[in-house]
C-alpha positions in Angstrom: -40.1 124.0 -194.7 -38.7 122.3 -191.6 -35.7 124.1 -190.1 -33.7 121.5 -188.1 -30.5 121.9 -186.2 -29.1 118.9 -184.4 -26.0 118.5 -182.2 -25.0 116.9 -178.9 -28.1 114.7 -179.2 -30.4 117.7 -179.0 -32.9 118.6 -181.8 -34.0 122.2 -182.2 -37.1 122.8 -184.4 -38.2 126.3 -185.2 -41.7 127.3 -186.0 -45.0 127.1 -184.1 -45.0 130.8 -183.5 -48.5 131.0 -182.1 -47.9 128.2 -179.5 -44.5 129.6 -178.5 -45.9 133.1 -178.1 -48.6 131.7 -175.9 -45.9 130.0 -173.8 -44.6 133.5 -172.9 -48.0 135.1 -172.3 -50.1 132.3 -170.9 -47.9 129.2 -170.2 -50.7 127.5 -168.3 -52.6 127.3 -171.6 -49.7 126.4 -173.9 -47.8 123.8 -171.9 -50.5 121.0 -172.1 -50.3 121.2 -175.9 -46.5 121.3 -176.0 -46.5 118.4 -173.6 -48.7 116.4 -175.9 -46.5 117.1 -178.9 -43.4 116.2 -176.9 -44.9 112.9 -175.7 -45.6 111.9 -179.3 -42.1 113.0 -180.4 -40.1 111.1 -177.7 -42.2 107.9 -178.4 -41.1 108.1 -182.1 -37.4 108.5 -181.2 -37.6 105.7 -178.6 -39.2 103.3 -181.0 -36.5 103.8 -183.6 -33.7 103.4 -181.1 -35.3 100.1 -179.9 -35.4 98.8 -183.4 -32.7 96.1 -183.7 -31.0 95.6 -187.1 -31.1 92.1 -188.6 -29.1 89.4 -186.8 -25.7 88.5 -188.3 -23.4 85.5 -188.0 -22.2 87.0 -184.7 -25.6 86.0 -183.3 -25.4 82.3 -184.2 -23.1 79.4 -183.3 -20.6 77.8 -185.7 -18.1 80.6 -186.0 -14.3 80.1 -186.2 -11.5 82.6 -186.1 -8.8 82.9 -188.7 -6.8 80.1 -187.1 -9.7 77.7 -187.1 -10.4 78.0 -183.4 -14.1 77.8 -182.4 -15.7 81.1 -181.3 -18.7 82.0 -179.2 -21.7 84.1 -180.2 -24.0 86.7 -178.7 -27.7 85.9 -178.4 -29.7 89.0 -178.1 -31.6 89.3 -174.9 -29.7 86.3 -173.3 -26.0 87.2 -173.4 -22.8 85.6 -174.7 -22.4 81.9 -175.3 -18.9 80.5 -174.8 -17.9 77.3 -176.6 -17.2 74.3 -174.6 -14.3 72.5 -176.2 -13.0 69.0 -176.1 -9.7 68.1 -177.6 -10.1 64.9 -179.6 -7.5 62.2 -180.4 -7.1 59.8 -183.2 -5.6 56.4 -182.6 -3.4 55.0 -185.4 -2.3 51.4 -185.5 1.4 50.8 -185.8 2.7 47.2 -186.3 6.2 46.3 -185.6 7.6 43.0 -186.7 10.2 41.3 -184.6 12.8 38.8 -185.7 12.1 35.0 -186.0 12.4 33.0 -182.8 13.2 29.4 -182.7 9.5 28.4 -182.7 7.5 31.4 -183.7 7.6 34.8 -185.2 7.3 37.7 -182.7 4.9 40.5 -183.8 4.3 43.5 -181.6 1.4 45.9 -182.2 1.2 49.3 -180.7 -1.0 52.4 -181.1 -0.1 56.0 -181.1 -2.4 59.0 -180.6 -2.6 62.0 -182.7 -4.1 65.2 -181.3 -7.0 66.7 -183.3 -8.3 70.3 -183.4 -10.6 71.1 -180.5 -14.2 70.0 -181.0 -17.2 72.1 -179.8 -19.4 69.9 -177.6 -21.7 72.7 -176.4 -22.0 76.3 -175.3 -22.2 77.9 -171.9 -24.2 81.1 -171.4 -22.9 83.9 -169.3 -26.5 84.8 -168.3 -25.7 88.4 -168.7 -27.6 90.7 -171.1 -28.5 94.3 -170.4 -31.1 94.1 -173.1 -30.4 97.3 -174.8 -33.6 97.4 -176.8 -35.9 97.1 -173.7 -33.7 99.5 -171.7 -34.6 102.6 -173.7 -37.0 104.8 -171.8 -38.4 108.3 -172.2 -40.0 111.1 -170.1 -41.4 114.6 -170.6 -40.7 117.3 -168.1 -42.9 120.4 -167.8 -41.6 123.7 -166.5 -43.0 127.3 -166.5 -40.8 128.2 -169.5 -41.2 125.1 -171.6 -41.3 121.4 -172.0 -38.3 119.0 -172.2 -38.4 115.5 -173.7 -35.7 113.0 -172.7 -34.9 109.6 -174.3 -32.1 107.5 -172.7 -30.8 104.2 -171.4 -28.5 103.1 -168.6 -27.0 100.3 -170.5 -23.2 100.3 -170.1 -22.4 99.7 -173.8 -25.1 101.9 -175.3 -22.6 104.6 -176.3 -20.5 102.1 -178.4 -23.6 100.7 -180.1 -26.0 103.6 -180.6 -24.3 106.7 -179.1 -21.6 109.2 -180.0 -18.9 106.5 -179.5 -20.5 104.1 -182.0 -17.9 101.7 -183.4 -17.5 101.1 -187.1 -18.6 97.5 -186.6 -21.9 98.6 -185.0 -22.4 101.1 -187.8 -21.8 98.4 -190.5 -24.2 96.0 -188.8 -26.8 98.7 -189.0 -27.4 99.9 -185.4 -29.1 103.3 -185.4 -27.1 106.2 -183.9 -29.0 108.6 -181.6 -28.0 111.8 -183.3 -28.9 110.4 -186.7 -32.2 109.1 -185.4 -33.1 112.6 -184.1 -32.3 114.1 -187.5 -34.2 111.4 -189.5 -37.2 111.7 -187.2 -37.2 115.5 -187.6 -40.2 115.6 -189.9 -42.4 113.4 -187.7 -41.4 115.6 -184.7 -42.2 118.7 -186.6 -45.6 117.2 -187.6 -46.3 116.4 -183.9 -45.8 120.0 -182.8 -47.7 121.3 -185.9 -50.7 119.3 -184.8 -50.3 120.5 -181.2 -50.3 124.1 -182.5 -53.4 123.5 -184.6 -55.2 121.9 -181.6 -54.2 124.9 -179.5 -55.6 127.4 -182.1 -58.8 125.5 -182.2 -59.4 126.5 -178.6 -57.5 129.8 -178.3 -57.1 132.8 -180.5 -53.5 134.1 -181.3 -53.8 136.4 -178.2 -54.3 133.4 -175.9 -58.0 134.0 -175.3 -60.1 131.0 -175.1 -62.6 130.7 -178.0 
């Protein structure tokens, strides 16, 4: 069975006694195998965090607010597009008949303009996109007492989209949240370290002696 405990975006997996014991007695032998298991683990997590959910109507032009006002849209990888509006007018003919003159009837024709709702004539891109998907990166740090795997991004809005501050809208759209990704990937991470332990045991006996 896999024993997983997650919290504060940290995943703790128990097991792999032979490899962890070797970390205490002969870290120089154990760390390369732990490193390999960690590299595979962080790559799994990073790939899942980079996986965008399907696009929604927020990612396409043609939206209007509840008052009928045109709205912009966000194009992934390119930034936000603001609508360029033009207020149209409609000319209506209004004919006014005058009185009879001595020789002719006087008729005056005028036109009045009626303002129409704003019309979208195009969109302007802000040119700003931090490209959340591409910004995720990972690294593995070795130390004398263990191996640490880190997955992160420096995108300013990552916390609201995939972090602990994820908004209800982002959750509804289907963006993955980091702590949930860690938990859901637990079995694959467990398998990565299980295989690392098996490879270690193929070369070393439980006492850390090379076979």
